[in-house]
Backbone as a printed PyTorch tensor [residue, N CA C, xyz], in Angstrom:
tensor([[[ 96.8900, 160.1320, 113.5820],
         [ 96.3910, 159.4820, 112.4000],
         [ 97.3240, 158.3460, 111.9640]],

        [[ 98.6700, 158.5750, 112.0150],
         [ 99.6480, 157.5600, 111.6160],
         [ 99.5520, 156.3530, 112.5310]],

        [[ 99.3530, 156.5970, 113.8610],
         [ 99.2190, 155.4810, 114.7970],
         [ 97.9770, 154.6650, 114.4690]],

        [[ 96.9240, 155.3320, 114.0550],
         [ 95.6800, 154.6630, 113.6980],
         [ 95.8790, 153.7690, 112.4780]],

        [[ 96.6020, 154.2510, 111.4660],
         [ 96.8680, 153.4520, 110.2680],
         [ 97.7380, 152.2410, 110.5930]],

        [[ 98.7410, 152.4160, 111.4470],
         [ 99.6060, 151.3110, 111.8520],
         [ 98.7740, 150.2650, 112.5900]],

        [[ 97.8990, 150.7150, 113.5020],
         [ 97.0450, 149.8030, 114.2570],
         [ 96.1410, 149.0100, 113.3080]],

        [[ 95.5440, 149.6790, 112.3340],
         [ 94.6600, 149.0050, 111.3800],
         [ 95.4500, 147.9980, 110.5460]],

        [[ 96.6430, 148.3820, 110.0970],
         [ 97.4750, 147.4850, 109.2920],
         [ 97.8850, 146.2620, 110.1030]],

        [[ 98.3670, 146.4660, 111.3280],
         [ 98.7850, 145.3510, 112.1890],
         [ 97.5890, 144.4580, 112.4970]],

        [[ 96.4560, 145.0490, 112.7870],
         [ 95.2470, 144.2710, 113.0780],
         [ 94.8320, 143.4420, 111.8740]],

        [[ 94.9170, 144.0170, 110.6890],
         [ 94.5510, 143.2910, 109.4720],
         [ 95.4740, 142.1170, 109.2320]],

        [[ 96.7660, 142.3400, 109.4240],
         [ 97.7360, 141.2600, 109.2370],
         [ 97.4860, 140.1450, 110.2510]],

        [[ 97.2400, 140.5110, 111.5120],
         [ 96.9710, 139.4900, 112.5330],
         [ 95.7060, 138.7060, 112.2140]],

        [[ 94.6780, 139.3870, 111.7530],
         [ 93.4330, 138.6920, 111.3820],
         [ 93.6780, 137.7340, 110.2210]],

        [[ 94.4570, 138.1680, 109.2410],
         [ 94.7730, 137.3240, 108.1030],
         [ 95.5650, 136.0910, 108.5540]],

        [[ 96.5610, 136.3000, 109.4020],
         [ 97.3460, 135.1750, 109.9160],
         [ 96.4840, 134.2110, 110.7120]],

        [[ 95.6040, 134.7370, 111.5500],
         [ 94.7150, 133.8890, 112.3350],
         [ 93.7870, 133.1010, 111.4210]],

        [[ 93.2690, 133.7520, 110.4080],
         [ 92.3790, 133.0970, 109.4600],
         [ 93.0890, 131.9540, 108.7500]],

        [[ 94.3300, 132.1600, 108.3310],
         [ 95.0960, 131.1100, 107.6460],
         [ 95.3810, 129.9350, 108.5660]],

        [[ 95.7100, 130.2140, 109.8170],
         [ 96.0390, 129.1160, 110.7250],
         [ 94.7910, 128.4230, 111.2390]],

        [[ 93.6570, 129.0660, 111.2150],
         [ 92.4380, 128.4740, 111.7490],
         [ 91.7420, 127.5560, 110.7680]],

        [[ 92.1660, 127.5310, 109.5080],
         [ 91.4600, 126.7010, 108.5400],
         [ 91.8600, 125.2280, 108.5980]],

        [[ 92.8080, 124.8640, 109.4640],
         [ 93.1320, 123.4600, 109.7000],
         [ 94.1520, 122.8710, 108.7460]],

        [[ 94.7110, 123.6490, 107.8540],
         [ 95.6960, 123.1160, 106.9290],
         [ 97.0540, 123.0110, 107.5970]],

        [[ 97.7490, 121.9340, 107.2740],
         [ 99.1440, 121.8440, 107.6850],
         [ 99.9250, 122.7900, 106.8000]],

        [[100.8720, 123.4510, 107.3450],
         [101.7590, 124.2760, 106.5510],
         [103.1630, 123.7520, 106.7660]],

        [[104.1170, 124.2790, 106.0260],
         [105.4900, 123.8410, 106.2020],
         [105.8630, 124.0040, 107.6650]],

        [[106.4810, 122.9900, 108.2210],
         [106.8540, 123.0230, 109.6270],
         [105.8770, 122.2600, 110.5010]],

        [[104.6660, 122.0070, 109.9960],
         [103.6930, 121.2000, 110.7370],
         [103.8400, 119.7740, 110.2500]],

        [[104.4980, 118.9510, 111.0410],
         [104.8060, 117.5960, 110.6340],
         [103.7750, 116.5960, 111.1280]],

        [[103.4960, 115.6140, 110.2950],
         [102.7420, 114.4430, 110.6840],
         [103.6960, 113.2630, 110.5550]],

        [[103.4740, 112.2360, 111.3520],
         [104.3580, 111.0770, 111.3440],
         [103.5480, 109.8470, 110.9680]],

        [[103.9590, 109.2100, 109.8930],
         [103.3450, 107.9600, 109.4450],
         [104.1880, 106.8380, 110.0260]],

        [[103.5320, 105.9020, 110.7130],
         [104.2640, 104.7860, 111.2990],
         [103.5210, 103.4870, 111.0680]],

        [[104.2720, 102.4030, 111.0630],
         [103.6710, 101.0950, 110.8570],
         [104.6920, 100.0060, 111.1070]],

        [[104.2910,  98.7750, 110.8090],
         [105.1190,  97.6020, 111.0690],
         [105.2290,  96.7450, 109.8140]],

        [[106.3960,  96.1550, 109.6380],
         [106.6140,  95.1830, 108.5710],
         [106.9850,  93.8660, 109.2480]],

        [[106.3400,  92.7960, 108.8180],
         [106.5630,  91.4990, 109.4530],
         [106.7970,  90.4130, 108.4060]],

        [[107.3340,  89.3090, 108.8600],
         [107.4770,  88.1310, 108.0190],
         [106.1920,  87.3250, 108.1550]],

        [[105.4640,  87.2070, 107.0560],
         [104.2110,  86.4510, 107.0120],
         [104.5820,  84.9810, 106.8330]],

        [[104.9330,  84.3380, 107.9350],
         [105.4780,  82.9790, 107.9210],
         [104.4700,  81.9290, 107.4590]],

        [[103.1770,  82.2760, 107.4490],
         [102.1400,  81.3350, 107.0170],
         [101.5110,  81.7250, 105.6810]],

        [[101.9670,  82.8140, 105.0800],
         [101.4860,  83.2840, 103.7830],
         [ 99.9600,  83.4490, 103.7550]],

        [[ 99.4440,  84.1660, 104.7710],
         [ 97.9960,  84.4150, 104.8570],
         [ 97.6440,  85.9040, 104.8350]],

        [[ 98.6220,  86.7700, 104.6820],
         [ 98.4570,  88.2230, 104.6100],
         [ 97.8760,  88.8630, 105.8740]],

        [[ 98.1190,  88.2440, 107.0340],
         [ 97.8050,  88.8700, 108.3140],
         [ 98.7500,  88.3010, 109.3670]],

        [[ 98.8610,  89.0050, 110.4720],
         [ 99.7840,  88.6150, 111.5430],
         [ 99.2230,  87.4060, 112.2930]],

        [[100.0870,  86.4190, 112.5000],
         [ 99.7480,  85.2540, 113.3160],
         [100.7590,  85.1710, 114.4620]],

        [[100.5840,  84.1910, 115.3420],
         [101.5320,  84.0470, 116.4520],
         [102.9170,  83.6380, 115.9630]],

        [[103.0050,  83.1630, 114.7270],
         [104.2870,  82.7520, 114.1640],
         [104.9650,  83.8650, 113.3610]],

        [[104.2770,  84.9700, 113.1530],
         [104.8510,  86.0870, 112.4020],
         [106.0180,  86.6920, 113.1710]],

        [[106.9640,  87.2430, 112.4200],
         [108.1500,  87.8520, 113.0260],
         [108.3570,  89.2480, 112.4630]],

        [[108.7630,  90.2140, 113.2920],
         [109.0800,  91.5480, 112.7510],
         [110.3210,  91.4620, 111.8680]],

        [[110.3700,  92.3090, 110.8490],
         [111.5410,  92.3420, 109.9730],
         [112.3280,  93.6140, 110.2630]],

        [[113.5590,  93.4320, 110.7070],
         [114.4830,  94.5380, 110.9740],
         [115.1290,  94.9390, 109.6540]],

        [[115.1650,  96.2310, 109.3610],
         [115.8520,  96.7170, 108.1620],
         [115.0620,  96.6020, 106.8730]],

        [[113.7560,  96.3740, 106.9570],
         [112.9210,  96.3540, 105.7410],
         [112.7110,  97.7840, 105.2510]],

        [[112.5210,  97.9350, 103.9490],
         [112.2880,  99.2520, 103.3600],
         [110.8440,  99.3660, 102.9090]],

        [[110.2120, 100.4940, 103.2240],
         [108.8550, 100.7990, 102.7730],
         [108.8810, 102.1510, 102.0640]],

        [[107.8630, 102.3830, 101.2400],
         [107.7620, 103.6630, 100.5410],
         [106.3900, 104.2770, 100.7710]],

        [[106.4010, 105.5310, 101.2080],
         [105.1760, 106.3230, 101.3180],
         [105.0390, 107.0840, 100.0150]],

        [[103.8780, 106.9600,  99.3980],
         [103.6540, 107.6210,  98.1220],
         [102.2800, 108.2790,  98.1450]],

        [[102.2190, 109.5530,  97.7690],
         [100.9530, 110.2630,  97.6330],
         [100.7590, 110.6160,  96.1680]],

        [[ 99.5200, 110.4430,  95.7010],
         [ 99.1880, 110.7060,  94.3060],
         [ 97.9990, 111.6470,  94.2340]],

        [[ 97.9570, 112.4400,  93.2130],
         [ 96.8260, 113.3200,  92.9490],
         [ 95.5840, 112.4440,  92.8080]],

        [[ 94.5160, 112.7510,  93.5460],
         [ 93.3140, 111.9040,  93.5150],
         [ 92.6440, 111.9110,  92.1420]],

        [[ 92.8380, 112.9620,  91.3510],
         [ 92.2500, 113.0240,  90.0060],
         [ 93.1580, 112.4220,  88.9390]],

        [[ 94.4500, 112.3260,  89.2300],
         [ 95.4110, 111.7890,  88.2740],
         [ 96.4610, 110.9860,  89.0430]],

        [[ 96.1970, 109.6930,  89.3010],
         [ 97.0990, 108.8680,  90.1110],
         [ 98.5220, 108.7610,  89.5590]],

        [[ 98.7240, 109.0980,  88.2870],
         [100.0800, 109.0600,  87.7240],
         [100.9050, 110.2560,  88.1920]],

        [[100.2290, 111.2640,  88.7360],
         [100.9120, 112.4510,  89.2360],
         [101.3070, 112.2150,  90.6980]],

        [[102.5620, 111.8240,  90.9310],
         [103.0770, 111.5620,  92.2780],
         [103.4200, 112.9050,  92.9210]],

        [[102.8140, 113.1860,  94.0780],
         [103.0360, 114.4620,  94.7570],
         [104.0100, 114.3500,  95.9290]],

        [[104.2070, 113.1320,  96.4330],
         [105.1240, 112.9150,  97.5480],
         [105.6160, 111.4820,  97.4880]],

        [[106.8970, 111.3010,  97.7100],
         [107.4700, 109.9650,  97.7770],
         [108.6240, 109.9940,  98.7750]],

        [[108.5170, 109.1540,  99.8230],
         [109.5540, 109.0690, 100.8550],
         [109.6910, 107.6150, 101.2680]],

        [[110.9130, 107.2230, 101.6140],
         [111.1460, 105.8580, 102.0750],
         [111.4710, 105.8510, 103.5580]],

        [[111.2140, 104.7100, 104.1650],
         [111.5420, 104.5060, 105.5700],
         [112.1020, 103.1090, 105.7500]],

        [[112.8110, 102.9070, 106.8570],
         [113.4140, 101.6170, 107.1790],
         [112.9560, 101.2020, 108.5670]],

        [[112.7070,  99.9170, 108.7290],
         [112.2220,  99.4160, 110.0140],
         [113.3580,  99.2720, 111.0200]],

        [[112.9910,  99.4380, 112.2880],
         [113.9460,  99.3190, 113.3940],
         [113.9800,  97.8800, 113.9150]],

        [[114.5590,  97.6750, 115.0930],
         [114.6960,  96.3350, 115.6700],
         [113.3550,  95.6890, 115.9960]],

        [[112.2740,  96.4580, 116.0300],
         [110.9410,  95.9160, 116.2860],
         [110.1130,  95.7850, 115.0090]],

        [[110.7470,  96.0300, 113.8640],
         [110.0270,  95.9610, 112.5970],
         [109.1530,  97.1820, 112.3440]],

        [[109.3960,  98.2670, 113.0670],
         [108.5700,  99.4700, 112.9390],
         [109.3210, 100.5720, 112.1920]],

        [[108.5760, 101.3170, 111.3800],
         [109.1480, 102.4590, 110.6700],
         [108.3880, 103.7250, 111.0410]],

        [[109.0370, 104.8480, 110.8530],
         [108.4290, 106.1700, 111.0610],
         [108.8860, 107.0690, 109.9230]],

        [[107.9330, 107.7030, 109.2550],
         [108.2440, 108.6210, 108.1610],
         [107.6230, 109.9700, 108.4930]],

        [[108.4510, 110.9990, 108.5540],
         [107.9870, 112.3480, 108.8760],
         [107.5510, 113.0250, 107.5790]],

        [[106.3560, 113.6350, 107.6120],
         [105.7880, 114.2820, 106.4310],
         [105.4480, 115.7270, 106.7710]],

        [[105.9090, 116.6440, 105.9370],
         [105.5520, 118.0630, 106.0590],
         [104.3550, 118.3630, 105.1750]],

        [[103.5330, 119.2910, 105.6070],
         [102.4400, 119.7800, 104.7730],
         [101.2050, 118.9130, 104.8200]],

        [[100.1710, 119.3970, 104.1530],
         [ 98.8700, 118.7450, 104.1290],
         [ 98.6780, 118.0280, 102.7890]],

        [[ 98.1520, 116.8170, 102.8380],
         [ 97.9330, 116.0240, 101.6320],
         [ 96.4830, 115.5480, 101.5860]],

        [[ 95.5620, 116.4460, 101.9380],
         [ 94.1500, 116.0980, 102.0380],
         [ 93.5370, 115.7090, 100.7010]],

        [[ 93.9800, 116.3080,  99.6370],
         [ 93.3870, 116.0540,  98.3260],
         [ 94.1260, 114.9630,  97.5600]],

        [[ 94.9190, 114.1770,  98.2580],
         [ 95.7190, 113.1530,  97.6220],
         [ 95.4110, 111.7800,  98.1970]],

        [[ 95.7180, 110.7640,  97.4400],
         [ 95.6210, 109.3800,  97.9050],
         [ 97.0350, 108.9750,  98.3130]],

        [[ 97.1980, 108.6320,  99.5930],
         [ 98.5240, 108.2720, 100.1050],
         [ 98.5110, 106.8260, 100.5790]],

        [[ 99.6140, 106.1350, 100.3420],
         [ 99.7310, 104.7480, 100.7630],
         [101.1820, 104.4210, 101.0700]],

        [[101.3520, 103.4130, 101.9200],
         [102.6770, 102.8880, 102.2230],
         [102.7150, 101.4850, 101.6350]],

        [[103.7970, 101.1790, 100.9110],
         [103.9510,  99.8500, 100.3220],
         [105.3060,  99.2700, 100.7240]],

        [[105.3690,  97.9440, 100.9090],
         [106.6560,  97.3150, 101.2070],
         [107.5240,  97.2990,  99.9570]],

        [[108.8070,  97.6070, 100.1020],
         [109.7250,  97.6640,  98.9620],
         [110.7490,  96.5360,  99.0020]],

        [[111.4200,  96.3810, 100.1550],
         [112.4970,  95.3940, 100.2240],
         [112.5870,  94.8050, 101.6200]],

        [[112.7170,  93.4990, 101.6830],
         [112.9230,  92.8030, 102.9490],
         [114.4140,  92.6070, 103.1720]],

        [[114.8200,  92.6180, 104.4140],
         [116.2200,  92.3490, 104.7540],
         [116.4280,  90.8650, 105.0670]],

        [[115.3430,  90.1030, 105.0810],
         [115.4360,  88.6590, 105.3830],
         [115.3710,  87.8690, 104.0790]],

        [[116.4490,  87.1860, 103.7530],
         [116.4810,  86.4090, 102.5150],
         [115.4110,  85.3260, 102.4800]],

        [[115.1240,  84.7160, 103.6370],
         [114.1430,  83.6340, 103.6760],
         [112.7080,  84.1410, 103.8000]],

        [[112.5450,  85.4600, 103.8040],
         [111.2000,  86.0460, 103.8870],
         [111.1960,  87.3500, 103.0850]],

        [[111.2770,  87.2010, 101.7790],
         [111.3980,  88.3740, 100.9160],
         [110.4200,  88.3530,  99.7450]],

        [[109.4690,  87.4250,  99.7870],
         [108.5100,  87.3060,  98.6890],
         [107.4400,  88.3920,  98.8150]],

        [[107.1830,  89.0340,  97.7160],
         [106.0910,  90.0000,  97.6670],
         [105.5700,  90.0200,  96.2510]],

        [[104.4280,  89.4070,  96.0630],
         [103.7910,  89.3000,  94.7590],
         [102.7000,  90.3580,  94.7000]],

        [[102.8960,  91.3640,  93.8580],
         [101.9580,  92.4960,  93.8120],
         [100.5250,  92.0600,  93.5280]],

        [[100.3310,  91.0860,  92.6320],
         [ 98.9590,  90.6600,  92.3270],
         [ 98.3390,  89.9070,  93.5040]],

        [[ 99.1470,  89.0840,  94.1710],
         [ 98.6470,  88.3350,  95.3260],
         [ 98.3910,  89.2570,  96.5110]],

        [[ 99.2340,  90.2610,  96.6550],
         [ 99.1460,  91.1630,  97.7940],
         [ 98.5820,  92.5160,  97.3850]],

        [[ 97.5750,  92.4760,  96.5200],
         [ 96.9940,  93.7160,  96.0040],
         [ 96.5450,  94.6450,  97.1290]],

        [[ 96.0810,  94.0680,  98.2190],
         [ 95.6080,  94.8800,  99.3450],
         [ 96.7130,  95.1520, 100.3510]],

        [[ 97.9590,  94.8130, 100.0360],
         [ 99.0580,  94.9800, 100.9850],
         [ 99.4540,  96.4280, 101.2060]],

        [[ 99.0800,  97.3080, 100.2990],
         [ 99.4210,  98.7050, 100.5590],
         [ 98.5490,  99.2040, 101.6970]],

        [[ 99.0920, 100.0620, 102.4840],
         [ 98.3760, 100.6040, 103.6360],
         [ 97.9850, 102.0430, 103.3090]],

        [[ 96.7080, 102.2760, 103.0060],
         [ 96.2260, 103.6250, 102.7340],
         [ 96.3130, 104.4190, 104.0280]],

        [[ 96.6710, 105.6860, 103.8910],
         [ 96.8950, 106.5090, 105.0770],
         [ 96.4290, 107.9330, 104.8150]],

        [[ 95.8000, 108.5460, 105.8110],
         [ 95.3260, 109.9210, 105.7060],
         [ 96.3920, 110.8660, 106.2650]],

        [[ 96.8730, 111.7690, 105.4060],
         [ 97.9140, 112.7040, 105.8380],
         [ 97.3400, 114.1190, 105.7670]],

        [[ 96.4640, 114.4050, 106.7210],
         [ 95.8270, 115.7100, 106.8010],
         [ 95.2740, 115.9180, 108.2030]],

        [[ 95.0520, 117.1580, 108.5600],
         [ 94.3440, 117.4740, 109.8040],
         [ 92.8960, 117.8390, 109.5170]],

        [[ 92.4550, 117.6890, 108.2820],
         [ 91.0990, 118.0470, 107.8830],
         [ 90.1100, 116.9000, 108.0590]],

        [[ 90.5130, 115.8490, 108.7570],
         [ 89.6580, 114.6750, 108.9080],
         [ 89.2150, 114.4340, 110.3470]],

        [[ 89.4760, 115.3860, 111.2070],
         [ 89.0760, 115.2510, 112.6050],
         [ 90.1260, 114.6030, 113.4870]],

        [[ 91.1760, 114.0610, 112.9050],
         [ 92.2520, 113.4530, 113.6830],
         [ 93.2320, 114.5540, 114.0570]],

        [[ 93.4140, 114.7790, 115.3430],
         [ 94.2970, 115.8520, 115.7900],
         [ 95.6980, 115.3600, 116.1460]],

        [[ 95.8600, 114.0650, 116.3580],
         [ 97.1740, 113.5310, 116.7110],
         [ 98.1290, 113.6430, 115.5260]],

        [[ 99.4050, 113.8080, 115.8060],
         [100.4140, 113.8930, 114.7530],
         [100.7300, 112.5300, 114.1500]],

        [[100.4830, 111.4530, 114.8980],
         [100.8060, 110.1080, 114.4260],
         [ 99.6970, 109.5550, 113.5510]],

        [[100.0930, 108.9450, 112.4480],
         [ 99.1680, 108.2450, 111.5570],
         [ 99.6580, 106.8090, 111.4680]],

        [[ 98.8350, 105.8700, 111.9170],
         [ 99.2250, 104.4640, 111.9580],
         [ 98.7530, 103.7340, 110.7120]],

        [[ 99.6980, 103.1640, 109.9870],
         [ 99.3820, 102.3670, 108.8090],
         [ 99.1950, 100.9120, 109.2180]],

        [[ 98.4360, 100.1800, 108.4390],
         [ 98.2310,  98.7540, 108.7000],
         [ 99.5450,  97.9920, 108.5640]],

        [[ 99.7130,  96.9030, 109.3300],
         [100.9260,  96.0840, 109.1940],
         [101.0210,  95.4950, 107.7850]],

        [[102.2460,  95.3490, 107.2910],
         [102.4820,  94.7790, 105.9630],
         [103.4960,  93.6600, 106.0870]],

        [[103.2820,  92.5870, 105.3150],
         [104.1870,  91.4530, 105.4370],
         [104.7930,  90.9740, 104.1420]],

        [[106.0370,  90.5400, 104.2500],
         [106.6800,  89.7760, 103.1900],
         [106.4520,  88.3140, 103.5330]],

        [[106.4440,  87.4500, 102.5260],
         [106.1750,  86.0260, 102.7560],
         [107.4120,  85.1630, 102.5320]],

        [[107.3510,  83.9900, 103.1090],
         [108.3590,  82.9600, 102.8570],
         [107.9530,  82.2220, 101.5810]],

        [[108.9310,  81.5790, 100.9280],
         [108.6010,  80.7680,  99.7450],
         [107.6890,  79.6200, 100.1390]],

        [[107.9650,  79.0330, 101.3100],
         [107.1430,  77.9480, 101.8320],
         [106.7400,  78.3080, 103.2610]],

        [[105.4360,  78.2180, 103.5860],
         [105.0130,  78.4890, 104.9720],
         [105.6950,  77.5330, 105.9470]],

        [[105.8210,  77.9780, 107.1880],
         [106.4080,  77.1320, 108.2330],
         [105.5420,  75.8900, 108.4520]],

        [[106.1300,  74.7750, 108.8420],
         [105.3590,  73.5540, 109.0950],
         [104.3460,  73.7220, 110.2340]],

        [[104.5870,  74.6520, 111.1530],
         [103.6870,  74.8740, 112.2850],
         [102.4360,  75.6760, 111.9200]],

        [[102.3830,  76.1930, 110.7100],
         [101.2710,  77.0860, 110.3270],
         [ 99.8920,  76.4360, 110.3800]],

        [[ 99.7100,  75.2190, 109.8620],
         [ 98.3610,  74.6430, 109.9510],
         [ 97.8200,  74.6120, 111.3800]],

        [[ 98.6640,  74.2480, 112.3500],
         [ 98.2230,  74.2010, 113.7410],
         [ 97.9200,  75.6070, 114.2700]],

        [[ 98.7840,  76.5630, 113.9640],
         [ 98.5740,  77.9360, 114.4340],
         [ 97.2870,  78.5250, 113.8510]],

        [[ 97.0010,  78.2240, 112.6010],
         [ 95.7670,  78.7240, 111.9810],
         [ 94.5370,  77.9990, 112.5340]],

        [[ 94.6660,  76.7060, 112.7700],
         [ 93.5530,  75.9370, 113.3450],
         [ 93.1680,  76.4990, 114.7160]],

        [[ 94.1610,  76.9290, 115.4960],
         [ 93.9160,  77.5010, 116.8220],
         [ 93.0320,  78.7420, 116.7600]],

        [[ 93.0580,  79.4370, 115.6360],
         [ 92.2130,  80.6380, 115.5140],
         [ 91.0260,  80.4120, 114.5730]],

        [[ 90.7430,  79.1220, 114.2870],
         [ 89.5590,  78.7730, 113.5280],
         [ 89.6790,  78.8850, 112.0180]],

        [[ 90.9170,  78.7250, 111.5100],
         [ 91.1420,  78.8550, 110.0750],
         [ 91.7980,  77.6080, 109.4980]],

        [[ 91.5330,  77.3820, 108.2010],
         [ 92.2010,  76.3250, 107.4460],
         [ 93.5800,  76.8380, 107.0540]],

        [[ 94.4600,  75.9400, 106.5830],
         [ 95.8170,  76.3730, 106.1560],
         [ 95.8180,  77.4600, 105.0860]],

        [[ 94.7550,  77.5420, 104.2720],
         [ 94.7080,  78.5830, 103.2410],
         [ 94.1570,  79.9120, 103.7590]],

        [[ 93.8320,  79.9680, 105.0700],
         [ 93.3430,  81.1890, 105.6770],
         [ 91.8330,  81.3590, 105.6700]],

        [[ 91.1070,  80.3860, 105.0960],
         [ 89.6450,  80.4630, 105.1060],
         [ 89.1200,  79.8840, 106.4270]],

        [[ 87.8710,  80.1900, 106.7430],
         [ 87.2620,  79.7810, 108.0070],
         [ 86.9580,  78.2740, 108.0160]],

        [[ 87.3090,  77.6280, 109.1430],
         [ 86.9760,  76.2050, 109.3280],
         [ 85.4690,  76.0270, 109.4150]],

        [[ 84.9930,  74.9280, 108.8590],
         [ 83.5750,  74.5930, 109.0140],
         [ 83.3540,  74.0810, 110.4120]],

        [[ 82.2690,  74.5090, 111.0220],
         [ 82.0120,  74.0470, 112.3970],
         [ 81.1710,  72.8350, 112.4440]]])
């Protein structure tokens, strides 16, 4: 009888553990990696051009907020870019019910350190930090983010014309 009770107890615990792990939630120890690139927006058009340069040593911040109360910050971590302008931020746990984004904080390039929040309203890179969205890979790629120069490079009009754009980034008339 005692062996039967032990078997039932062990079986119940195993079923409970299996049930918890099968629901797709990240738990402590299950890491996701948020990665992205920071570049110098040498033409001040908010996208990468052939004249853009990676920024080594730039700082970005990953921030998750409660989706019902954005003032409630649930996660905040910073990352620094490597020699290729890329950062990686390791995140524990599941943040499915939160709005998460990566924003540029500080450039290491004095000549490319402009970041106007109103002008770059879309510069934050929204990111999904959960396994409940069908993505099984541990890596989460954020959109590239750029700091701008005070004055665009003189070569920018030509570089933009090559891709069918005016100097202000709008489409050329054909």
